[in-house]
N, C-alpha and C positions, 0 to 999 in steps of 0.2 A: 511688529512692535511699535509703530507710529501710531497704529489703532489704539493700542493699549495705553499710550501716553495721553492720547485724546481723551479717552474714557476716564483715567486717573484725573486728568486736570478738570473735566466736567464735574467729576465727584466733588473735588476740593471747592469748586466754583459754588456748587449746590450748599455744602456746607457753610460757606461763608455768606451766600445770598439768599438763603432760604431754599424751600423745597418745590417752589412753584415750577422750576425748569428742570426738575430731576427725572421725569417720567422719560423722557427721551433718551437720557443716558442709561436709564435701567433698562429700557429696550435694548439699547445697544450692548450692554453688560450680558443680557439675556441671548442675544443672538450670538456673541462671541463666545459664550459657554456652550451654546448648541454647537457651534462650528467645531469648537474644540473636541467636544464629545464625539462628533461625526468622524473628524481626523484620528482619533484615538480608535474608534471602532474599525476603521478602515485599514490602519496599520495592524491591528490585533487579528483581523481575518486574513490580510495577506499574508502575514507572518505564519499563521495557522495553516494556511494552505500550501505554503511552501514546505512545513515541517512535515504535513500529512503527505504531501507528494514524495518527499525523501523516504518516509516511512512505507510507503507502498512499494517504491523501488527497491529498497532494501529487503523487504519481506519477499518480493517476486525473485531477486536475485539469490535469496538464500533458500528458495524453493518452498516457502511457507505456503499455506492454504488458508482460506477464509472459512471460519467455522459458523459465523452468524452475520447477518447484516440486519440493522435494525432502522427504521425510518426515523428521522429527526423532525419533530413537529414543532411550530411555534405556539403562542399563546393563542392564536386565532385559529388554530387547526390546520394551517398550512404546512405541507413538507417543504424542507428547505436542504435536506441532505441525509447521510446515512451514518450510523455508528458501526463501525466494522471491527469485529472480533477475529483474530488470527488464532492458529493453533500454537504458533511458538513466539509471536511479538505481541507487545502490548497493543490494546484496542485504539484505534483512532477515529476522528470525526470527519467527514468529507461534506463540504457545501456543494450542493448539485446545482448547475446552471448560473444565471445572471442576476436573479432576484436577491440582492443581498442587502447590506447597510447602506444609509444614505451616502451620497457623494456622486450625484449625475454628471456635473461637468468636471469633476475633479479628475486628474490624470493618475490612473494608477498601474503602477507596473505590474505586469502578469509574467509570473516566472514559469517555466515549463522545461520538461526534459525530453530528450531526443537523442538517437543513436548517431554518432558520428561516422566518419569515413572508416574508422577503426572499430566500429560495432560497439562502441562504449557509450553508455548513457552520459551525457553532459548538460549542462544547464544552458536553457536559452530565457530571453527577457523580451517582452513586448511593452511598447510605450503608446500603443494605440488600441488598447482593450484587447488584445489577442488577435488582431488583423495580420499582423506580419511579426516575425521573431528573428531575432539576432542571436550569435552566440556569446555567451558570458565569457570574458577573456580575463586572463590575470595580468598581472604587472610586466610579464614577459609575452604577452601577446597569445599565450596558450588557451584553449578551450578548457573550463573548470569542469571537472568530472563530478557527477552527481554520485558516482560509486567509486571505490577505489581508494588510492592513497594520496590524494591531493592535500588533505587537511592534516591536522596535528596528529601525530602518533599513528599515522596510517589510516585515520578516519575520514569518511567521506565529508565533502564541504556541503554546508547547508547555508545558503544566503539568509540574511536577517536585515529587515527593513526598519526605519525610523524615520519620522518627519522632524526636522530642526525648527527653532524659533523664527526662520523667515519662510516657513512652508515649504522647503525643499526636501525631496526624497533622499535619504542617505541610505547606503547599503554597506553590509558588513560581511566578509567572507572569512572571517576568523574569529566567530562566536562573539563578537561586540567588541573586540580589542582596538579595532581601527574601524573608521568609517569614511567612506568616500561618496562625493555628491554624484547622484544619477543624472546625466546629461542627455538631452533629447538629441537623437543622432541626426534630425533634420535641422533645427534650430541652432543646434550646439549650445543651448541654453541649460541651465539647471532645471529639472524636471519639477514642476511646481504642483503642490498637493491642494492648491486653493480649489474651490467649487462650491457650488450651491448644493441644495439637498436634492435627492432624487433616488432612483433605485436601480441604476444602469452601471455600477461599478463592476467589471468583469471579474469572474473567478477563475482559478486555475482549471477547473474541471468544467467541460461543456456538457458531458453526459455521463451518466452511469446506467449500465443496463446488465440484463443477465446474459449468458452464453448458454446455449443448449446444445445437447448432443446431435449428430448429424439427422437422427429420426426425429428431432423436435420434441422428444418426450421428457428428457432429464435435464434439467439445470446443472451445469458442470462447472460454472465459474462465473465471474464478473468481468465485464470490459469497462475500462476507464478511458474515455475519451477527453483529450485535453483541448485547449483553445485553437491550438494549430491543426487539429484534425488526426492527429498521431493518436494511437490508442495502444494499451496493453491489457492484457488478460491475466487475472489471478485465479487459480484453481479453486474450486470449492471443496470442503471436507466431505467425502462421501463414505459413509460406512459399508463394509463388506457385509454380503447376505449369504454367500455361499463360496466353498472352495471345492473345485472340481479337479480330481486327478487323471492325468492322461499318459498313456504309454503310445509311443510312435502316431500320435495325432487322435487316438482313440480314447475315449472315457473309459476307465477300468471299473467295471461293476462286478467282477468276480475275482477270486483269489487267483493271484499270480504264482504259477508253479516254476521254480528254476533249478538249475543243477548247482552243485556246489561251485563256489568261485564265479558263477555266472554273473554278468555286470547288466543290472536293470537300470535303464534311465526313465525318470518320472519327471513330469512337468505338473505344477500347479497352476490352475487358471482360476482367477479371483473375479467375482461377479458381484456387482455390475462392474465393467471394464474401466471406470473412471474412480474406482475406490482408492482410497489413501491407506497405504500401509507401508511400513518400514521394510519389511522383508518377509519371506517365508520361512519359518522354523520347521525343519524335519527333524524327527525323532522317533524312536520306537515306543509306542503307548502301550502295548502289551507284548509279553514273551521277553526273553533274554536278550537284553541289547548287546551283549557280549558275543553273541552269535551272527550278528549283521554289523556291516561296515556302512555308514553313510557318509558320502562325500558331499562338499558344498552345502552343508546343512543350512546356510542362511541365504540361498538363492531360490529363485522360481523353479530351477530345474536341478535335480540332484541324481546321484547314482546310488543305488544299493547293492551290495553283495553279501550273499549267504554264505557263511564260513564253516557251517556244521550242517551235515545232511540230517534229515529226520527233525528239523525245527521249524517252527513257525512264528511269525510276529506279525503285529499290526503297525504299519509305518503311517504316522500322522503328518500332515503338512498343515501348519497353523500360519494364519494370517496375522502378523504381529504389527502393532501399531505403534508409532512413535510417542503417542500420548498414552501414559498409564491409566488403567481403569477402565478402557474400552472393553464391549463383549468379545469373547473369544470365538473366532470363527476358523472352522477347519474342516479339513476332509481326510479320510482314512482309506488305507488299501492293505490288503492282507497278502503277506508273501511266504510262500511253502517252499522250503529248500529240501530237495530229495537226496 
């Protein structure tokens, strides 16, 4: 605020005394505008990282998968992150690495999530660019959950940051209704956002990389590594290519002949193994369904019973996806009831 008063006073002096001494004040105004822009970009990116991390945890905890990841490229052709599309959640953008907006000597809090002693994801914060982290605590000294019912109406808590007119970092844990000053744990002083220009303000994510199957041939997910070294993996959406039906561990290639009321247990095996599907749907595709009983029709393993001698039916095992409109992939077996 003192700097602003000084600049305003200088502008008034120029207006009263001529324009010969205004250049210096214009430079100060330009520098101030630039620093304000830098701080605004810093806040925007930090809040974006926090929201992105929250969205990733929510998607992972809900068992969602990644449909597609596209690189984010700046005007100079440099990649700075990814746009992630989920199967059942809204797309998000992730900044990868440390080359971000200006703010080299600014102190930027870095938020992180980690599993606590109860194996629950909770928020952590770092005041040294991600070198060390401490648990975020509420006003009762409890760790703030990144998932679960610590927030309003049972929703998870997402920290939100801003910078006040004294260049101090403020944080809100209630969607911006109340704010508190972030304090440096070493100096016990308010955390300042002052800084020169640069490109070293740490991001939440240290690395983003693909995860491959044990044979190294198939990408099965993406690993997100945080600044504290912790990482988690979100599976990729993989389409089924085939369904094989087995009985007693052996692939069925010929009709199965059974006696009336004999129980036949069948198992559907989906390829590739990391295929995403909601369940396997068993049903009679050819023949009179009234002559055959299918139990557990929505499981990978089912039992079929022929109720009438001299009847034949084709039993189909269909890999059903949770997303409508995907290609139908299935296997079939013929059962003859004598």
